[in-house]
FINU-596918 format. One record per residue (C-alpha): residue number from 1; chain; x, y, z. Coordinates in nm, 4 decimals, m for minus. Layout:
! residues N
@nr = NUM | kette = A | xx = X | yy = Y | zz = Z
...
This chain:
! residues 66
@nr = 1 | kette = A | xx = m15.0317 | yy = 21.6673 | zz = m8.1653
@nr = 2 | kette = A | xx = m15.1742 | yy = 21.6425 | zz = m8.5102
@nr = 3 | kette = A | xx = m15.0414 | yy = 21.5199 | zz = m8.8419
@nr = 4 | kette = A | xx = m15.0462 | yy = 21.7311 | zz = m9.1564
@nr = 5 | kette = A | xx = m15.3584 | yy = 21.5679 | zz = m9.3006
@nr = 6 | kette = A | xx = m15.5504 | yy = 21.6571 | zz = m8.9830
@nr = 7 | kette = A | xx = m15.4999 | yy = 22.0306 | zz = m9.0387
@nr = 8 | kette = A | xx = m15.5159 | yy = 22.0273 | zz = m9.4179
@nr = 9 | kette = A | xx = m15.7228 | yy = 22.3193 | zz = m9.5419
@nr = 10 | kette = A | xx = m15.7092 | yy = 22.5107 | zz = m9.2157
@nr = 11 | kette = A | xx = m15.7274 | yy = 22.8880 | zz = m9.2209
@nr = 12 | kette = A | xx = m15.5098 | yy = 22.9072 | zz = m8.9087
@nr = 13 | kette = A | xx = m15.1468 | yy = 23.0224 | zz = m8.9132
@nr = 14 | kette = A | xx = m14.8674 | yy = 22.7622 | zz = m8.9180
@nr = 15 | kette = A | xx = m14.5780 | yy = 22.8717 | zz = m8.6955
@nr = 16 | kette = A | xx = m14.2173 | yy = 22.7562 | zz = m8.6934
@nr = 17 | kette = A | xx = m14.1527 | yy = 22.9179 | zz = m8.3531
@nr = 18 | kette = A | xx = m14.3858 | yy = 22.9649 | zz = m8.0583
@nr = 19 | kette = A | xx = m14.5020 | yy = 23.3210 | zz = m7.9952
@nr = 20 | kette = A | xx = m14.5124 | yy = 23.4580 | zz = m7.6410
@nr = 21 | kette = A | xx = m14.8854 | yy = 23.5312 | zz = m7.6402
@nr = 22 | kette = A | xx = m14.9796 | yy = 23.1730 | zz = m7.7322
@nr = 23 | kette = A | xx = m15.0171 | yy = 22.8672 | zz = m7.5086
@nr = 24 | kette = A | xx = m15.0071 | yy = 22.4931 | zz = m7.5656
@nr = 25 | kette = A | xx = m15.2674 | yy = 22.2634 | zz = m7.4140
@nr = 26 | kette = A | xx = m15.0146 | yy = 22.1421 | zz = m7.1571
@nr = 27 | kette = A | xx = m14.9298 | yy = 22.5000 | zz = m7.0554
@nr = 28 | kette = A | xx = m15.2982 | yy = 22.5808 | zz = m7.0041
@nr = 29 | kette = A | xx = m15.3398 | yy = 22.2714 | zz = m6.7871
@nr = 30 | kette = A | xx = m15.0325 | yy = 22.3617 | zz = m6.5824
@nr = 31 | kette = A | xx = m15.1655 | yy = 22.7145 | zz = m6.5332
@nr = 32 | kette = A | xx = m15.5079 | yy = 22.5712 | zz = m6.4372
@nr = 33 | kette = A | xx = m15.6802 | yy = 22.7862 | zz = m6.6954
@nr = 34 | kette = A | xx = m16.0288 | yy = 22.7166 | zz = m6.8272
@nr = 35 | kette = A | xx = m15.9938 | yy = 22.5782 | zz = m7.1796
@nr = 36 | kette = A | xx = m16.3313 | yy = 22.7323 | zz = m7.2683
@nr = 37 | kette = A | xx = m16.1715 | yy = 23.0756 | zz = m7.2252
@nr = 38 | kette = A | xx = m15.9221 | yy = 23.0010 | zz = m7.5041
@nr = 39 | kette = A | xx = m15.9398 | yy = 22.9228 | zz = m7.8747
@nr = 40 | kette = A | xx = m15.7018 | yy = 22.7599 | zz = m8.1222
@nr = 41 | kette = A | xx = m15.5532 | yy = 23.0368 | zz = m8.3371
@nr = 42 | kette = A | xx = m15.2465 | yy = 22.8665 | zz = m8.4858
@nr = 43 | kette = A | xx = m15.0472 | yy = 22.5447 | zz = m8.5174
@nr = 44 | kette = A | xx = m14.6835 | yy = 22.5053 | zz = m8.4191
@nr = 45 | kette = A | xx = m14.4590 | yy = 22.2814 | zz = m8.6313
@nr = 46 | kette = A | xx = m14.2946 | yy = 22.0149 | zz = m8.4145
@nr = 47 | kette = A | xx = m14.0455 | yy = 21.7610 | zz = m8.5479
@nr = 48 | kette = A | xx = m14.0365 | yy = 21.4321 | zz = m8.3550
@nr = 49 | kette = A | xx = m13.8983 | yy = 21.0979 | zz = m8.4570
@nr = 50 | kette = A | xx = m13.8137 | yy = 21.2384 | zz = m8.7993
@nr = 51 | kette = A | xx = m14.1770 | yy = 21.3306 | zz = m8.8659
@nr = 52 | kette = A | xx = m14.3557 | yy = 21.6639 | zz = m8.8777
@nr = 53 | kette = A | xx = m14.6429 | yy = 21.7194 | zz = m8.6352
@nr = 54 | kette = A | xx = m14.8556 | yy = 22.0229 | zz = m8.5540
@nr = 55 | kette = A | xx = m14.9407 | yy = 22.1339 | zz = m8.2020
@nr = 56 | kette = A | xx = m15.2460 | yy = 22.3552 | zz = m8.1526
@nr = 57 | kette = A | xx = m15.1652 | yy = 22.6950 | zz = m8.0042
@nr = 58 | kette = A | xx = m15.4269 | yy = 22.8695 | zz = m7.7937
@nr = 59 | kette = A | xx = m15.4985 | yy = 23.2370 | zz = m7.7322
@nr = 60 | kette = A | xx = m15.7377 | yy = 23.3864 | zz = m7.4802
@nr = 61 | kette = A | xx = m16.0795 | yy = 23.4636 | zz = m7.6243
@nr = 62 | kette = A | xx = m16.1428 | yy = 23.8347 | zz = m7.6540
@nr = 63 | kette = A | xx = m16.5175 | yy = 23.8804 | zz = m7.6564
@nr = 64 | kette = A | xx = m16.6794 | yy = 24.2164 | zz = m7.6684
@nr = 65 | kette = A | xx = m16.9919 | yy = 24.2516 | zz = m7.4579
@nr = 66 | kette = A | xx = m17.2169 | yy = 24.5540 | zz = m7.4753
């Protein structure tokens, strides 16, 4: 998890709720997915211990090959 200053200036979306098509790092590990096949596309707001943190959310890479 990251603090606000670690994602300051990002062009990625900040989410209040997790979307179904996105995965956390832990979920990808549990699913035994290759992290190289995914990219960070957003950050999820997480409140813990009265502080705001941001968890990277991953989406499968969609590469077009000719």
